[in-house]
C-alpha positions, 0 to 999 in steps of 0.5 A: 432603777427598775422602775426608771428602765420601765418608764424609759420605753413608754417616754420614747414612744410618746416622744415617737408618736408626736413627731409624725403630727408635727411633720403634718403640720409643715406639709399643710396647704399654704392660703391661695395666692393669685398666679399673674397670667403670661404676658401677650405675645406682641411680635407682629404676625405676617401673612403669606405673601405680605413682605415685612418692613425690615424683610431683606430686598433681593437685588442683582449686583451684575454679571460676570463672564470670567471668574466670580472671584474677580469682583472688578469684572462684575458688569451691571444693567438692566439686560445683558446680552450674550454673543452667539455661543457664549460659554457661561454667565455668572450672576451675582445678587445680594439683599438689603435689610436687616444684615444681622439676620441670615438671608435665604436666596431663591432663583430661576431663569424663567423659560430654562430652569423647571423651578426655582433654585434655593441657596445661601450664597450670592452667585448663579452660574449657567452655561450654554444656553440656547438662544432665546430671551430669558428673565432671571428673577430673585427673591430673599427672605428671612429663613422661617418667614414666607418668601415675598412676592416682589422679585429682583429681575434681569433680562438675558438675551442669548444671540443666536448663530446665522444658522440658527435663525428663522430666516436662515431656515427660511432661506434653506427651504427656498433653496431647497425648493429652487433645487427641487425645481432645478433637478426637475427640471434637468430631469424633464430635459433629460426624458425630452432628449432622450425621447428626441433621440428615440424618436429619430432613431425611429424615424431613421429605421422607418425610412431605411424599411420604406426605402429597402425593405417595402421596396423589396416587397413590391419587387416580390409582389411584382414577379409573383403576380407576373408568375401567377399571370403566367399560370393563367395564361398557360391554363395551368392555374390549378397546378400545385405550382400555381398554388404556391405561387399564390400562397406566396402572393397572399404571404407577401401582401401580408407582410407588405401591410404589416411593414407599412403598419410598423413604419407607420407606428415608428413615424407617429410619435403621438403612439408613445402612450400608456393610455390604451384609449387614446391610441385605439381612438387614433387608429379608428380615426385612421380607418374613418378617414379611409373607409366608410365604415360606421365605427363606435368606440365605447370605454367602460370602468375606470381606465388605468394606463398600462406598458407602452409595448402592452398598448402597441400589441392591443392597438395591432390587434385591434387594428387586424380585426378592423381590417379583415371586417372591412377587407373580407367580411364587407361590414357596414358596422363596427363596434369596439368595446373597451372594458377595465374590470378590477384584474383585467381589461378586455378589447372586443371588437364585432361587426355585422358582416358576412362570417366564416366557419372556423372549422374550415381549414380553408378559410385561414389558407393563405391568411395569416391575421389570426395567428398573428392576433394569437401571438400578440395575445400570448405576448401579453399572457392573455387570450384571444376568443374568436366567434363567426356565423354567417348571419351574426358576423364576427367577434374578436375578444382579447382578455388580458390580466393586469398582473402579466401586462407589465410584465419585463419582456424577459418574462413574457410568453413568447412563442414559436414564430407563426410562419412554419417555414 
């Protein structure tokens, strides 16, 4: 018994040693067997831009102006024309072929949509189109396939209102031009009417001055001449009374000359100008016709228009200087020079006659031409310069700045009246 117990573990150990050997034989690799290759894909490949034969093809069913649910209101045709201001249009489209597969669409309204709109529905809405001609295009495809090259097309025309047409704008442009021309014509007629009224009033004032003022001056002058003759006949020509009478005669004579000039300016309608050279040219031509004096007139620089009132004052200064040169200096040649600078103008009148001493008080006794010229120059904000000598003659020069020459009358530099009585 003890011997059997000793042999049993040995037998069990021997059995356990055979089991791994058997399992090793079961997982040994089998002989090599060839595996068949995978079947080739016989589905035809579609290149980009090509349309398969069974691919869906888009077409446009029609359009409607009402609800998309009312299929009976769908209209058909190759072109749709919308009335001016039409609020909405509904476009219906569909696809033919491959009915068992899902279909994807994309559409656009050329010249309105910036890009294609992809959708699975079959309806497109457009509201309040601007006037113009459009092309509605639709494409269809099976999802995952490229978009085909062919499109379904419908022409859409939105008619404009009359005020949105090009010929309306053309008519409007012509109307504005005609209106502007009419306004300019009326303005010219109004200005001409106002100018006519002004000229008529000037002529009336000139006539009144000629009939009353000049007649009064003439009567006073005759009385003073008669009084002066009495002083001479009575050997009292050197008395203070006789000298006062002679001074009064000179004043009246000067006032008569000024009054004649004012009346002439009032009646001369051509004097209303803002070009100084033209007004001076007319005044110089008048002196040439009356006096046999050689007169030259030169203009330097770029002439610009100035206020008519300033033109009047400068012409009066020039006339006074020319008159003095002819009457008192007995000049045979007078040169007038008008110079335009960047910020001022200067008028110079130079003669070759008999000059005088500016410092001599007797020179200005009974004469008021120089104070009047100085006053006119100061009214314009300018300055008057006098240069005279017995050998070289006399030069009268006035310089006026452009900044002050066109000032309104309430800002000009007036002085106390030059007659100190």
